[in-house]
C-alpha positions, 0 to 999 in steps of 0.5 A: 076160671082162667079169665078170672085168675088172669084178671086178678093177676093183671089187676094186682100188677097194676098196683103202683107198689106191686108194680114197682117191686115187680120191676125192682126185683125182676129187672129184665123182661124175659124174667118177668115174663117167665115169672108170670107164666109160672104164676099162671101155670101154678095158679091155674093148675091148682084151680083145675085140679080143685074143680075136677076133684069137687066135680068128681065127688059131686060137691057143689054146683060143678059139673063136666062141660058138654057140647052136643053130648061130647065131654069137653076136657079142660085140655081142649081149652088149654090147647086153645089158649096155647094156640091163641098165645102162639098166634099172638107171639107170631103177630108180635103181640106182647113179645117185648118188641119196642112197640109191644104193650106191657099189658099185652106182654103180661097177659100173654105170659100169664095165659101161656102158663094157664094154657100149659097147666090146663093142657098138662093136667090131662097129659095122661089123657093124651098119653093113654087116649082114654080118661084116666084122670083119677086112675093109677095112670093119671099119675103121668099128669102130675109128673108132667106138671112137676117137670114143666113147673120145675122148668119155669121155676129154674128159668125164673126164680121170683123169691126176692120179689115175694120177700120184697112184696111181703116186707112192703105190705107187712110193714107200716105204711111209710108216712108222708113228710109234710 
């Protein structure tokens, strides 16, 4: 799930028109990184929550992941992603330093948001030390997601970029003057 959403986000940003709008409307690199982290966070939270719902209600082919008989919660994958991103930033992979790749920067930012989403979606599990995902206490996870998501959005508001993107793709393609 994270691999697919990350690949899609990076491919969309490789589009010349999207990339141009992205840089025009989110001018500095720290804000672009925050914006990508927010996109990674909200997209992967929605996917994780949706998959957990269909799994819980036994809709489709979805099921829990077990390794040697132990249920592996998506919190584990989130922690592993956050550890990988943290290590990547320690060795200055995608940090925005002079020698840093723009693709690595985008990848690390998006993955940070994805890892945070998977981890915070099961915040109630860490708080209660038991699986309360669909119980009343599971509401703590939603609260944690709302608070962290709000923090990301407060730090970076990408509204101007989305408006420009909509204008760019809804309007008629620009004719080439020959």
